[in-house]
C-alpha angles and dihedrals in degrees: 000000000000112000120225112258126226089254090055091051094047090047092052091045092052094046094051094043095049091043090054095047097044093040090054091049091051092051090048087064092046095258127125114271086236091074093054091047093052090047090053090052091050095048099041099029132078093289094070127351098012094215092130125054137182121260139172091255093053091046091054093047090047094051091048087048091056090050095049091044091056091048088054092047088052092051089057091062123081107207093206092052089059089069093049102049094098134223096295095062091042092052092048091050092049094047092045090053109036102051099043092042091051092046092048095048092044092050092052091048093048091050091054097251122150121267090252094052091046091051091052092050089051095050092044091055091045095051123103136182122244094183094053092051093049092055093047094049090050092049091051091046093228101121089120094060129099094241090054093053094046093043094052092043092049092047091048093051090043093054091052093044093047092053092048090051089045089054090054093046094050090046090052092048093047091051092049088202116127095178120111089251091050093050090047090053092051092049091047093052091049091047092050091049094052092043092051095046090046090057093042096043104038100033112021104030096063091049095046092045093050092049092045091048091050091049093048092048090051092056096035096248099119118107138136094264094054090047090057090049091053090048091053090049090052090051092050091049090054090047089053091050089052090051091051088056090050090250125132117269092239088069089059092048092050094049091045090054091053093051095044086061090053095046095099094235125176104280095234093048092046093049090051091048091048091049094049093049090047093049094047094044101040099028103042122003106031092052088056089053095050094046092049092045086068090057088075095047118110118209086196089085088078089065108019100039103019093130093056091044092053091045092052091048093050092047092047092054095042096043098048098039098041093040093053092043095048094049090048092059096078091052131074090269118108121241091253092050090051091052093050090047088052089054089053094047090052095081116097122190142136101010094044093050091048091051095050091045088056088051090053094048090049090053092241096121128029129230093267095055091040090054092049093051094046092048088049089055091049095048096045093047092048092056098047098082091049098044095043091049090052090046094051091049088051091052091049092051089049091046090237100118099115117204124206131217130192092257108027146015116247106218121209117262117259 
């Protein structure tokens, strides 16, 4: 065993301290802590001051942070709710995925990039951020409006869809086989993985958990801490199953989180488990990941690849906003509501940055393209609170901000 050196400890101390300070400042201005943490990594990392540096210890903590973060994201999603979100949310999710993904992939292909790089540009442009939207809607006090329900539902479906597509893309890249048979094999492995985990998670896990809980209660072993340990073991098992299918471990963590929510646990134990995973992910390990993500960013893209950066930004705005708006038109939503929802869907965030960091670690994209895609996530997320606030004010002035009740929909006056 190699003991941690004093430099490792100081490095970790600085990373956590700066992540906490800059994350708190970002939240003070109604932005995700993630943005402050990345900014801390840019300022104090190799890009500028060089006070922070990468190390094996930080890399391990960061990877565990990504895994825990995806478990937590999964726990925020109710599988059964996905089937009850209605056509409006589904249309928004489809429009917010298809157009930006197509624009991203097409741009990469036209610029002579590899298929793999083009796919990663497409999925980066198609990504969205459920957590960011939730915070903004709470701050604006419009959770009881129709656009809020559709926006959250669309973002929820989009997050799940993005990760499924990401699973297929990474499986395709790992196989390295572009023949019809190779693509079929990748799709089959992904299908088998999701089929197996669906049976394990939705059918077997609640039964196993209930029996285990009864056994532990009988012998006095049940407590909140042991429940968290079992949850972590379940998540690691799902991660291993994902690895067997040649999928990234974060897919396993995400799916495990969804099924832990469905496991019919004792409410007090589940709430404790949820809180512990949230605190460990958001308070300790994920901040390390977001600070260290900035270590690989190159500020040179603002001078050496400014044209590509601007192009990606324009396509990300156009694709997400127009795609969401266009697919909202056939629904009961008004044209203005569709446009405001598109403005809300435009913010990327956690999932997108995790995906492109995986692409960098796999050697699919280089530092320049990685930097462009991360800066795109930062810029689009930064503008969401401003644009959505302006959009909501616009709806109010037009008397098209539709409020919902438990029993009926209150339509705008004509």
